[in-house]
C-alpha positions in Angstrom: 41.2 -21.6 -16.9 41.7 -18.0 -18.3 38.5 -18.4 -20.3 36.5 -19.4 -17.2 37.9 -16.5 -15.2 37.0 -14.1 -18.0 33.5 -15.5 -18.1 33.1 -15.1 -14.4 34.5 -11.6 -14.5 32.1 -10.5 -17.3 29.1 -12.1 -15.4 30.0 -10.3 -12.2 30.4 -7.0 -13.9 27.1 -7.4 -15.8 25.3 -8.4 -12.5 26.8 -5.4 -10.7 25.8 -3.1 -13.5 22.3 -4.3 -13.7 21.8 -4.0 -9.9 23.2 -0.5 -9.9 21.2 0.7 -12.9 17.7 -0.7 -12.0 16.8 1.9 -9.3 17.9 4.7 -11.7 15.5 3.4 -14.4 12.5 2.9 -12.1 12.9 6.0 -10.0 12.2 8.2 -13.1 9.0 6.5 -14.0 6.2 8.4 -12.2 3.4 6.2 -13.5 4.9 3.1 -11.8 5.0 4.9 -8.5 1.4 6.0 -8.9 0.4 2.4 -9.4 2.5 1.3 -6.3 0.9 4.1 -4.2 -2.6 3.2 -5.3 -2.0 -0.5 -4.6 -0.6 0.3 -1.1 -3.7 2.4 -0.3 -6.0 -0.4 -1.4 -4.0 -2.9 0.6 -4.2 -0.7 3.7 -7.9 -0.2 3.2 -8.4 -4.0 2.9 -6.7 -4.4 6.2 -8.9 -1.7 7.8 -12.0 -3.4 6.4 -11.0 -6.9 7.4 -10.2 -5.8 10.9 -13.6 -4.0 11.2 -11.9 -0.6 11.7 -13.8 0.5 8.6 -17.2 -1.1 8.5 -18.3 -3.0 5.4 -21.9 -2.2 4.6 -23.7 -3.9 1.7 -26.0 -2.0 -0.6 -29.1 -3.7 0.8 -28.2 -2.4 4.3 -27.0 1.1 3.2 -30.3 2.8 3.4 -30.8 1.7 7.0 -27.3 2.8 7.9 -28.0 6.2 6.4 -31.4 6.8 7.9 -31.3 4.9 11.1 -27.6 5.1 12.1 -26.8 8.6 10.8 -24.2 7.7 8.1 -23.5 10.4 5.4 -23.2 8.8 2.0 -20.0 10.1 0.3 -20.0 9.4 -3.5 -16.3 9.4 -4.7 -17.0 8.5 -8.4 -16.0 10.8 -11.2 -18.6 13.4 -12.3 -19.6 11.5 -15.5 -20.7 8.5 -13.6 -22.5 10.5 -11.0 -24.4 12.4 -13.7 -25.9 9.2 -15.0 -27.3 8.1 -11.6 -26.8 9.2 -8.0 -28.4 8.7 -4.6 -30.5 11.7 -3.6 -28.9 13.6 -0.7 -25.5 12.1 -1.1 -22.3 14.2 -1.1 -19.9 14.1 -4.0 -16.1 14.4 -3.8 -14.3 12.5 -6.6 -11.2 10.6 -5.6 -10.1 10.6 -9.3 -10.7 13.4 -11.8 -10.3 13.6 -15.6 -6.7 14.1 -16.6 -6.7 17.4 -18.6 -3.0 17.7 -19.0 -2.2 18.2 -22.7 1.5 17.4 -22.6 2.8 15.0 -25.3 3.2 12.1 -22.9 -0.3 12.6 -21.4 -1.8 12.9 -24.9 -0.1 9.6 -25.8 -1.5 8.0 -22.7 -5.0 9.3 -23.5 -4.7 7.8 -27.0 -3.7 4.4 -25.6 -6.3 4.6 -22.9 -9.0 5.4 -25.5 -8.0 2.5 -27.7 -7.8 -0.1 -25.0 -10.3 1.1 -22.4 -12.1 4.3 -23.1 -13.7 3.1 -26.4 -15.2 0.1 -24.7 -16.1 1.5 -21.3 -16.6 5.2 -22.0 -14.3 6.2 -19.2 -11.9 9.1 -19.4 -8.2 8.9 -18.5 -8.1 10.0 -14.9 -5.6 11.2 -12.3 -5.8 11.4 -8.5 -7.7 14.4 -7.2 -5.0 16.2 -5.2 -7.6 18.2 -3.4 -9.8 15.2 -2.4 -9.1 15.3 1.4 -9.4 19.1 1.7 -12.7 19.0 -0.2 -14.0 16.3 2.1 -13.0 18.3 5.1 -14.9 21.3 3.7 -18.0 19.2 3.1 -17.7 17.1 6.3 -15.7 19.1 8.9 -16.5 16.9 11.8 -14.1 14.0 11.8 -16.3 12.0 14.2 -19.1 12.0 11.6 -20.2 8.6 10.3 -19.3 8.5 6.6 -20.2 5.8 4.2 -17.8 5.9 1.3 -19.1 4.6 -2.0 -18.1 4.2 -5.7 -19.1 2.0 -8.6 -17.3 -1.2 -7.9 -15.7 -0.7 -4.4 -12.1 -0.2 -5.3 -11.9 3.6 -5.6 -13.9 3.9 -2.4 -11.3 1.6 -0.7 -8.6 4.1 -1.6 -10.8 7.0 -0.4 -11.6 5.3 2.9 -7.8 4.7 3.5 -7.0 8.4 2.9 -9.9 9.6 5.1 -8.9 7.2 7.9 -5.3 8.3 7.8 -6.5 11.9 7.9 -8.5 11.4 11.1 -11.9 10.2 10.1 -12.6 7.2 12.4 -16.3 6.4 11.9 -16.0 5.1 8.3 -18.2 2.7 6.4 -17.4 1.2 3.0 -20.1 0.3 0.5 -19.2 -3.4 -0.2 -19.1 -4.1 -3.9 -20.1 -0.6 -4.8 -23.2 0.7 -6.5 -22.8 -1.9 -9.2 -24.0 -4.5 -6.6 -27.1 -2.5 -5.6 -30.7 -3.5 -6.5 -33.5 -1.2 -7.7 -35.0 -0.8 -4.2 -31.8 -0.6 -2.1 -31.9 3.2 -2.1 -35.3 5.0 -1.8 -34.6 7.9 -4.3 -32.3 7.8 -7.3 -31.7 10.8 -9.6 -30.4 10.6 -13.2 -31.4 8.9 -16.4 -29.8 5.5 -15.7 -30.1 2.8 -13.0 -27.5 3.2 -10.3 -26.0 -0.2 -10.9 -25.4 0.7 -14.6 -23.8 4.1 -14.1 -20.2 2.8 -14.6 -21.1 1.3 -18.0 -20.4 3.4 -21.1 -19.0 3.2 -24.6 -19.5 0.0 -26.6 -20.3 -1.9 -23.5 -23.3 0.3 -22.9 -24.7 -0.7 -26.3 -24.3 -4.4 -25.4 -26.0 -3.7 -22.0 -29.0 -2.2 -23.7 -29.2 -5.1 -26.1 -29.2 -7.6 -23.2 -31.9 -5.6 -21.4 -34.0 -5.6 -24.5 -33.6 -9.3 -25.1 -34.4 -10.0 -21.5 -37.6 -7.9 -21.7 -38.9 -9.5 -24.9 -37.8 -13.0 -23.8 
């Protein structure tokens, strides 16, 4: 009986200790909160889109929305993607920017990012653009303006649309699937050296893409 009581006592203490310590461990991990916040923003944006509060506009319909309905195209991709290809006349305010912090922790994250993601995709380690909303306000001061928010794959623009809606912009559109889903003739004029649907591709994946394009051309 004594052995059983000791076992129960130790189990109860261990359970209590684990429950009390868990919040202390997670509360000091900023990256985890950044992930949670980003997920919450995306979830909120999905609800806005599914309810029709933010209008989903496919790339094939985007040109009509811009020229016939008066939407302003807001490109929220990072600068290195936009430099490769961009829609003429679009505004640019990145929702994420390159993380230029050189603290030991950030340098470690950059090294891990490069080894697992950057080397393959050519993408830099990014951080949230803390001035995103104010920069949009400066570029588009009228909050009743129709704004079509776009990125490469549609996820970053979801986060951007959620931030803009919460800040008072109510006539929002979201480019469904992003520029990656666009076709050559969806937008009348494209600037840059790449096709718009390939602007997110970099690193080793870009080499494979060019190989596939070449094989398709000769095949």
